[in-house]
DRENTORKOL-3810 file (N, C-alpha, C; in nm, 4 decimals):
REM DRENTORKOL-3810
@n.u->-1.5901; n.v->3.1886; n.w->-0.4230; ca.u->-1.4044; ca.v->3.1191; ca.w->-0.3861; c.u->-1.4128; c.v->2.9748; c.w->-0.3576
@n.u->-1.3269; n.v->2.8950; n.w->-0.3905; ca.u->-1.3407; ca.v->2.7686; ca.w->-0.3453; c.u->-1.1755; c.v->2.7625; c.w->-0.3341
@n.u->-1.1286; n.v->2.6449; n.w->-0.2496; ca.u->-1.0184; ca.v->2.6025; ca.w->-0.2195; c.u->-1.0046; c.v->2.4443; c.w->-0.2557
@n.u->-1.0630; n.v->2.3853; n.w->-0.4024; ca.u->-1.0385; ca.v->2.2099; ca.w->-0.3736; c.u->-0.9347; c.v->2.1981; c.w->-0.3626
@n.u->-0.8211; n.v->2.2052; n.w->-0.3118; ca.u->-0.7104; ca.v->2.1707; ca.w->-0.3024; c.u->-0.7105; c.v->2.1715; c.w->-0.1122
@n.u->-0.7149; n.v->2.3324; n.w->-0.0975; ca.u->-0.6808; ca.v->2.2610; ca.w->0.1007; c.u->-0.8152; c.v->2.1403; c.w->0.0746
@n.u->-0.9541; n.v->2.1461; n.w->0.0780; ca.u->-1.0317; ca.v->2.0699; ca.w->0.0883; c.u->-1.0079; c.v->1.8921; c.w->0.0871
@n.u->-0.9087; n.v->1.8635; n.w->0.0088; ca.u->-0.8529; ca.v->1.7464; ca.w->-0.0353; c.u->-0.7823; c.v->1.7603; c.w->0.0943
@n.u->-0.7573; n.v->1.7974; n.w->0.1771; ca.u->-0.6141; ca.v->1.8217; ca.w->0.2462; c.u->-0.7174; c.v->1.8154; c.w->0.4470
@n.u->-0.8527; n.v->1.8765; n.w->0.3980; ca.u->-0.9279; ca.v->1.8827; ca.w->0.5305; c.u->-0.9460; c.v->1.6880; c.w->0.5541
@n.u->-0.9389; n.v->1.6889; n.w->0.6779; ca.u->-0.9870; ca.v->1.5676; ca.w->0.7778; c.u->-1.1235; c.v->1.5799; c.w->0.8034
@n.u->-1.2024; n.v->1.6922; n.w->0.8475; ca.u->-1.2824; ca.v->1.6714; ca.w->0.9349; c.u->-1.3791; c.v->1.7739; c.w->0.7821
@n.u->-1.4578; n.v->1.7563; n.w->0.6926; ca.u->-1.4852; ca.v->1.8062; ca.w->0.5777; c.u->-1.5834; c.v->1.8648; c.w->0.6768
@n.u->-1.6628; n.v->1.8462; n.w->0.7135; ca.u->-1.7847; ca.v->1.9038; ca.w->0.8335; c.u->-1.7834; c.v->2.0209; c.w->0.9117
@n.u->-1.6358; n.v->2.0929; n.w->0.8993; ca.u->-1.5938; ca.v->2.0876; ca.w->0.9901; c.u->-1.5783; c.v->2.2935; c.w->0.9775
@n.u->-1.6575; n.v->2.3962; n.w->1.0726; ca.u->-1.7875; ca.v->2.4886; ca.w->1.0137; c.u->-1.6162; c.v->2.6106; c.w->1.0391
@n.u->-1.6734; n.v->2.7112; n.w->0.9312; ca.u->-1.5305; ca.v->2.8350; ca.w->0.9856; c.u->-1.5212; c.v->2.8527; c.w->1.1167
@n.u->-1.6205; n.v->2.8739; n.w->1.2398; ca.u->-1.5787; ca.v->2.9478; ca.w->1.3641; c.u->-1.5270; c.v->2.8250; c.w->1.3205
@n.u->-1.5273; n.v->2.7041; n.w->1.3623; ca.u->-1.4633; ca.v->2.6166; ca.w->1.4523; c.u->-1.2802; c.v->2.6242; c.w->1.4170
@n.u->-1.3229; n.v->2.7085; n.w->1.2839; ca.u->-1.1169; ca.v->2.6450; ca.w->1.2346; c.u->-1.0782; c.v->2.7475; c.w->1.2819
@n.u->-1.1364; n.v->2.8700; n.w->1.2357; ca.u->-1.1295; ca.v->3.0241; ca.w->1.2834; c.u->-1.0545; c.v->3.0308; c.w->1.4947
@n.u->-1.1149; n.v->2.9390; n.w->1.5407; ca.u->-1.1104; ca.v->2.9428; ca.w->1.7080; c.u->-0.9479; c.v->2.8610; c.w->1.7472
@n.u->-0.9575; n.v->2.7712; n.w->1.6534; ca.u->-0.8045; ca.v->2.6929; ca.w->1.6838; c.u->-0.6500; c.v->2.8189; c.w->1.6184
@n.u->-0.5464; n.v->2.7828; n.w->1.6721; ca.u->-0.4893; ca.v->2.8657; ca.w->1.6109; c.u->-0.4351; c.v->2.8947; c.w->1.4132
@n.u->-0.4589; n.v->2.7716; n.w->1.4229; ca.u->-0.3933; ca.v->2.6993; ca.w->1.3222; c.u->-0.4561; c.v->2.6406; c.w->1.1897
@n.u->-0.5114; n.v->2.6890; n.w->1.0730; ca.u->-0.5711; ca.v->2.6295; ca.w->0.9635; c.u->-0.6084; c.v->2.4958; c.w->0.9079
@n.u->-0.4598; n.v->2.4444; n.w->0.9059; ca.u->-0.3725; ca.v->2.3376; ca.w->0.9077; c.u->-0.4140; c.v->2.2148; c.w->0.9720
@n.u->-0.4366; n.v->2.2656; n.w->1.1391; ca.u->-0.4734; ca.v->2.2102; ca.w->1.2181; c.u->-0.5096; c.v->2.0319; c.w->1.1893
@n.u->-0.5751; n.v->2.0619; n.w->1.1338; ca.u->-0.7021; ca.v->1.9603; ca.w->1.1328; c.u->-0.6848; c.v->1.8415; c.w->0.9308
@n.u->-0.5354; n.v->1.9813; n.w->0.9121; ca.u->-0.5218; ca.v->1.8878; ca.w->0.7696; c.u->-0.4738; c.v->1.7540; c.w->0.7893
@n.u->-0.4545; n.v->1.6754; n.w->0.7037; ca.u->-0.4274; ca.v->1.4960; ca.w->0.7084; c.u->-0.1687; c.v->1.5204; c.w->0.7234
@n.u->-0.2513; n.v->1.6638; n.w->0.6011; ca.u->-0.0541; ca.v->1.6809; ca.w->0.6188; c.u->-0.0392; c.v->1.8507; c.w->0.5552
@n.u->0.0133; n.v->1.9142; n.w->0.5992; ca.u->0.0348; ca.v->2.0552; ca.w->0.5334; c.u->0.0468; c.v->2.1254; c.w->0.4116
@n.u->-0.0124; n.v->2.2196; n.w->0.3479; ca.u->0.0048; ca.v->2.2050; ca.w->0.2174; c.u->0.1782; c.v->2.2237; c.w->0.1626
@n.u->0.1969; n.v->2.1781; n.w->0.0549; ca.u->0.3365; ca.v->2.1596; ca.w->0.0406; c.u->0.3822; c.v->2.2505; c.w->-0.1191
@n.u->0.3531; n.v->2.3554; n.w->-0.1579; ca.u->0.4001; ca.v->2.4748; ca.w->-0.2856; c.u->0.2541; c.v->2.4471; c.w->-0.3564
@n.u->0.3147; n.v->2.5199; n.w->-0.4511; ca.u->0.2348; ca.v->2.5106; ca.w->-0.5948; c.u->0.0917; c.v->2.5777; c.w->-0.5634
@n.u->-0.0130; n.v->2.5186; n.w->-0.5850; ca.u->-0.1609; ca.v->2.5779; ca.w->-0.6059; c.u->-0.1755; c.v->2.5211; c.w->-0.4743
@n.u->-0.1471; n.v->2.4535; n.w->-0.3805; ca.u->-0.2114; ca.v->2.3869; ca.w->-0.2494; c.u->-0.1057; c.v->2.5398; c.w->-0.1357
@n.u->-0.0403; n.v->2.5590; n.w->-0.1395; ca.u->0.0505; ca.v->2.6504; ca.w->-0.1049; c.u->-0.0651; c.v->2.8309; c.w->-0.0872
@n.u->-0.0804; n.v->2.8254; n.w->-0.2627; ca.u->-0.1175; ca.v->2.9684; ca.w->-0.3293; c.u->-0.2265; c.v->2.9547; c.w->-0.2360
@n.u->-0.3542; n.v->2.8349; n.w->-0.2912; ca.u->-0.4963; ca.v->2.8410; ca.w->-0.2033; c.u->-0.4897; c.v->2.9133; c.w->-0.0617
@n.u->-0.3176; n.v->2.7768; n.w->0.0108; ca.u->-0.3319; ca.v->2.8700; ca.w->0.1196; c.u->-0.3619; c.v->2.9828; c.w->0.1870
@n.u->-0.2308; n.v->3.0739; n.w->0.0920; ca.u->-0.2210; ca.v->3.1573; ca.w->0.1588; c.u->-0.3045; c.v->3.2355; c.w->0.0953
@n.u->-0.3745; n.v->3.3119; n.w->0.0021; ca.u->-0.5232; ca.v->3.3059; ca.w->-0.0256; c.u->-0.6283; c.v->3.3361; c.w->0.0815
@n.u->-0.6111; n.v->3.1751; n.w->0.1282; ca.u->-0.7488; ca.v->3.1424; ca.w->0.2371; c.u->-0.6977; c.v->3.2137; c.w->0.3757
@n.u->-0.5580; n.v->3.2182; n.w->0.3723; ca.u->-0.5615; ca.v->3.3131; ca.w->0.5584; c.u->-0.5339; c.v->3.4042; c.w->0.5200
@n.u->-0.4962; n.v->3.4591; n.w->0.3561; ca.u->-0.5427; ca.v->3.6749; ca.w->0.3049; c.u->-0.6868; c.v->3.6734; c.w->0.3364
@n.u->-0.7235; n.v->3.6530; n.w->0.3228; ca.u->-0.9505; ca.v->3.6210; ca.w->0.3461; c.u->-1.0080; c.v->3.6320; c.w->0.4699
@n.u->-0.8790; n.v->3.5036; n.w->0.5588; ca.u->-0.9675; ca.v->3.5013; ca.w->0.6858; c.u->-0.9247; c.v->3.5539; c.w->0.7911
@n.u->-0.7822; n.v->3.5961; n.w->0.7557; ca.u->-0.7367; ca.v->3.7031; ca.w->0.8414; c.u->-0.8005; c.v->3.8214; c.w->1.0049
@n.u->-0.8737; n.v->3.9046; n.w->0.8296; ca.u->-0.9360; ca.v->3.9737; ca.w->0.9317; c.u->-1.0846; c.v->4.0061; c.w->1.0166
@n.u->-1.1040; n.v->3.8494; n.w->1.0053; ca.u->-1.2775; ca.v->3.8271; ca.w->1.0453; c.u->-1.2550; c.v->3.8507; c.w->1.1695
@n.u->-1.3068; n.v->3.8732; n.w->1.2559; ca.u->-1.3591; ca.v->3.8346; ca.w->1.4164; c.u->-1.4256; c.v->3.7950; c.w->1.4126
@n.u->-1.4917; n.v->3.6790; n.w->1.4933; ca.u->-1.6281; ca.v->3.6368; ca.w->1.5184; c.u->-1.6587; c.v->3.6843; c.w->1.6939
@n.u->-1.7897; n.v->3.7134; n.w->1.6953; ca.u->-1.7895; ca.v->3.7742; ca.w->1.8454; c.u->-1.8768; c.v->3.6339; c.w->1.8931
@n.u->-1.9520; n.v->3.6373; n.w->1.9839; ca.u->-2.0056; ca.v->3.5675; ca.w->2.0713; c.u->-2.1913; c.v->3.5230; c.w->2.0791
@n.u->-2.2342; n.v->3.7005; n.w->2.0479; ca.u->-2.3544; ca.v->3.7320; ca.w->2.0294; c.u->-2.4274; c.v->3.6832; c.w->1.8480
@n.u->-2.5465; n.v->3.6531; n.w->1.9060; ca.u->-2.6546; ca.v->3.5266; ca.w->1.7982; c.u->-2.6354; c.v->3.5659; c.w->1.6228
@n.u->-2.6479; n.v->3.5543; n.w->1.5465; ca.u->-2.6727; ca.v->3.5633; ca.w->1.4014; c.u->-2.7739; c.v->3.6927; c.w->1.4147
@n.u->-2.7790; n.v->3.7566; n.w->1.2751; ca.u->-2.8589; ca.v->3.8392; ca.w->1.3250; c.u->-2.8832; c.v->3.9262; c.w->1.2115
@n.u->-3.0695; n.v->3.9959; n.w->1.1046; ca.u->-2.9852; ca.v->4.0443; ca.w->0.9915; c.u->-3.0065; c.v->4.2164; c.w->1.0097
@n.u->-2.8825; n.v->4.2196; n.w->0.9231; ca.u->-2.8857; ca.v->4.4104; ca.w->0.9393; c.u->-2.8842; c.v->4.4284; c.w->0.7839
@n.u->-2.9264; n.v->4.5384; n.w->0.7512; ca.u->-2.9942; ca.v->4.6276; ca.w->0.6831; c.u->-2.8366; c.v->4.7386; c.w->0.6258
@n.u->-2.7645; n.v->4.7154; n.w->0.5323; ca.u->-2.6658; ca.v->4.7970; ca.w->0.5627; c.u->-2.6564; c.v->4.8794; c.w->0.4716
@n.u->-2.7934; n.v->4.9436; n.w->0.4466; ca.u->-2.8495; ca.v->5.0508; ca.w->0.3622; c.u->-2.8526; c.v->5.1763; c.w->0.4639
@n.u->-2.8703; n.v->5.0917; n.w->0.5670; ca.u->-2.8784; ca.v->5.2769; ca.w->0.6627; c.u->-2.8363; c.v->5.2771; c.w->0.8294
@n.u->-2.7551; n.v->5.3510; n.w->0.8563; ca.u->-2.7138; ca.v->5.3370; ca.w->0.9295; c.u->-2.7448; c.v->5.3259; c.w->1.0368
@n.u->-2.8463; n.v->5.3049; n.w->1.0898; ca.u->-2.9042; ca.v->5.2440; ca.w->1.2350; c.u->-2.9389; c.v->5.0761; c.w->1.2119
@n.u->-2.9157; n.v->5.0499; n.w->1.0526; ca.u->-2.9211; ca.v->4.9128; ca.w->1.0460; c.u->-3.0372; c.v->4.8099; c.w->0.9810
@n.u->-3.1753; n.v->4.9317; n.w->1.0084; ca.u->-3.2739; ca.v->4.8746; ca.w->0.9974; c.u->-3.3661; c.v->4.8458; c.w->0.8469
@n.u->-3.4877; n.v->4.8159; n.w->0.7750; ca.u->-3.4556; ca.v->4.8036; ca.w->0.6720; c.u->-3.5666; c.v->4.9250; c.w->0.6374
@n.u->-3.5558; n.v->5.0111; n.w->0.5560; ca.u->-3.6601; ca.v->5.1179; ca.w->0.5619; c.u->-3.6974; c.v->5.1056; c.w->0.3484
@n.u->-3.7740; n.v->5.1754; n.w->0.3353; ca.u->-3.8865; ca.v->5.1586; ca.w->0.1798; c.u->-3.6960; c.v->5.2422; c.w->0.1146
@n.u->-3.7529; n.v->5.3566; n.w->0.1832; ca.u->-3.6647; ca.v->5.4998; ca.w->0.1052; c.u->-3.5232; c.v->5.4472; c.w->0.0979
@n.u->-3.4294; n.v->5.3313; n.w->0.2257; ca.u->-3.3161; ca.v->5.3107; ca.w->0.1199; c.u->-3.3071; c.v->5.2376; c.w->0.0125
@n.u->-3.4214; n.v->5.1424; n.w->0.0222; ca.u->-3.4203; ca.v->5.0892; ca.w->-0.1231; c.u->-3.4626; c.v->5.0932; c.w->-0.1976
@n.u->-3.5758; n.v->5.2157; n.w->-0.2365; ca.u->-3.5559; ca.v->5.2843; ca.w->-0.3293; c.u->-3.4470; c.v->5.4062; c.w->-0.3746
@n.u->-3.3744; n.v->5.4167; n.w->-0.2981; ca.u->-3.2636; ca.v->5.4929; ca.w->-0.3650; c.u->-3.1892; c.v->5.3911; c.w->-0.3702
@n.u->-3.1559; n.v->5.2713; n.w->-0.3149; ca.u->-3.0299; ca.v->5.2131; ca.w->-0.4125; c.u->-3.0718; c.v->5.1768; c.w->-0.5735
@n.u->-3.1838; n.v->5.1402; n.w->-0.5615; ca.u->-3.2606; ca.v->5.1168; ca.w->-0.6663; c.u->-3.2758; c.v->5.2874; c.w->-0.7729
@n.u->-3.2797; n.v->5.3962; n.w->-0.7342; ca.u->-3.3117; ca.v->5.5110; ca.w->-0.7757; c.u->-3.1172; c.v->5.4742; c.w->-0.8315
@n.u->-3.0418; n.v->5.5019; n.w->-0.7602; ca.u->-2.8817; ca.v->5.5422; ca.w->-0.8451; c.u->-2.8757; c.v->5.3900; c.w->-0.9180
@n.u->-2.8961; n.v->5.2927; n.w->-0.8728; ca.u->-2.8209; ca.v->5.1641; ca.w->-0.9426; c.u->-2.8493; c.v->5.1444; c.w->-1.1142
@n.u->-3.0524; n.v->5.2124; n.w->-1.0807; ca.u->-3.0678; ca.v->5.1797; ca.w->-1.2535; c.u->-3.1322; c.v->5.2958; c.w->-1.3311
@n.u->-3.1508; n.v->5.4488; n.w->-1.2493; ca.u->-3.2225; ca.v->5.4682; ca.w->-1.3324; c.u->-3.0958; c.v->5.5997; c.w->-1.3594
@n.u->-3.1702; n.v->5.6819; n.w->-1.4645; ca.u->-3.0303; ca.v->5.8070; ca.w->-1.5183; c.u->-3.0180; c.v->5.8670; c.w->-1.4207
@n.u->-2.9039; n.v->5.9496; n.w->-1.3935; ca.u->-2.9347; ca.v->6.0853; ca.w->-1.3329; c.u->-2.9689; c.v->6.2133; c.w->-1.3469
@n.u->-3.0805; n.v->6.2537; n.w->-1.3235; ca.u->-3.1343; ca.v->6.3852; ca.w->-1.3682; c.u->-3.1800; c.v->6.5415; c.w->-1.3342
@n.u->-3.1013; n.v->6.4827; n.w->-1.2037; ca.u->-3.1342; ca.v->6.5844; ca.w->-1.1094; c.u->-3.2240; c.v->6.6317; c.w->-0.9804
@n.u->-3.3530; n.v->6.5177; n.w->-1.0362; ca.u->-3.5063; ca.v->6.5726; ca.w->-0.9831; c.u->-3.5179; c.v->6.4250; c.w->-0.8977
@n.u->-3.5415; n.v->6.4359; n.w->-0.7981; ca.u->-3.5366; ca.v->6.3249; ca.w->-0.6907; c.u->-3.6657; c.v->6.2911; c.w->-0.7344
@n.u->-3.7119; n.v->6.1042; n.w->-0.7113; ca.u->-3.7916; ca.v->6.0259; ca.w->-0.6984; c.u->-3.9480; c.v->6.0785; c.w->-0.6594
@n.u->-4.0756; n.v->6.1247; n.w->-0.7111; ca.u->-4.0968; ca.v->6.1015; ca.w->-0.5820; c.u->-4.2822; c.v->6.0198; c.w->-0.6480
@n.u->-4.3460; n.v->6.0181; n.w->-0.5189; ca.u->-4.4163; ca.v->5.8810; ca.w->-0.5151; c.u->-4.5537; c.v->5.9376; c.w->-0.6141
@n.u->-4.6363; n.v->5.9021; n.w->-0.7008; ca.u->-4.7501; ca.v->5.9474; ca.w->-0.7954; c.u->-4.8247; c.v->5.8748; c.w->-0.7495
@n.u->-4.9740; n.v->5.9656; n.w->-0.6970; ca.u->-5.0616; ca.v->5.9055; ca.w->-0.6358; c.u->-5.1579; c.v->5.9233; c.w->-0.7482
@n.u->-5.1598; n.v->5.7747; n.w->-0.8276; ca.u->-5.2940; ca.v->5.7588; ca.w->-0.9604; c.u->-5.4341; c.v->5.7736; c.w->-0.9250
@n.u->-5.4637; n.v->5.7134; n.w->-0.8022; ca.u->-5.5867; ca.v->5.6915; ca.w->-0.7418; c.u->-5.5973; c.v->5.7348; c.w->-0.6426
@n.u->-5.7095; n.v->5.7985; n.w->-0.6718; ca.u->-5.7264; ca.v->5.8955; ca.w->-0.5341; c.u->-5.7973; c.v->5.7378; c.w->-0.4285
@n.u->-5.7868; n.v->5.8200; n.w->-0.2596; ca.u->-5.7250; ca.v->5.7975; ca.w->-0.1423; c.u->-5.9456; c.v->5.7148; c.w->-0.1642
@n.u->-6.0158; n.v->5.7570; n.w->-0.1575; ca.u->-6.1002; ca.v->5.7841; ca.w->-0.1206; c.u->-6.1722; c.v->5.6486; c.w->-0.2175
@n.u->-6.1138; n.v->5.6233; n.w->-0.3522; ca.u->-6.1693; ca.v->5.5426; ca.w->-0.4172; c.u->-6.1402; c.v->5.3971; c.w->-0.3978
@n.u->-6.2471; n.v->5.2897; n.w->-0.3595; ca.u->-6.1987; ca.v->5.1570; ca.w->-0.3224; c.u->-6.1710; c.v->5.0521; c.w->-0.4295
@n.u->-6.0763; n.v->5.0302; n.w->-0.4333; ca.u->-5.9807; ca.v->4.9441; ca.w->-0.5603; c.u->-6.0133; c.v->4.7899; c.w->-0.5406
@n.u->-6.0315; n.v->4.7240; n.w->-0.4038; ca.u->-6.0861; ca.v->4.6223; ca.w->-0.3970; c.u->-6.1983; c.v->4.6167; c.w->-0.3875
@n.u->-6.3231; n.v->4.5615; n.w->-0.3974; ca.u->-6.4609; ca.v->4.6310; ca.w->-0.2675; c.u->-6.4460; c.v->4.4168; c.w->-0.1544
END
């Protein structure tokens, strides 16, 4: 989603989202307030999008949202793929060991 009319009003083009959210008003670094029409529409949409955002002081980190613990697992990835692409037939996907363990495939 982009806000070209608001970007045109912004004086600090390289400002981060975090820096904008720390200040009480998103328009504080605009060269003027949005005047109505598309500018006002884009501003209200932006405010609606960022209103529920709460930033923490913790460092960024990767989180695997498919697992309740937040850790990556092959099982959760496989479940997502199965649920998204395979038809539901009632049987769970099973790992098939085509090659016996004692056969050396890579000499």
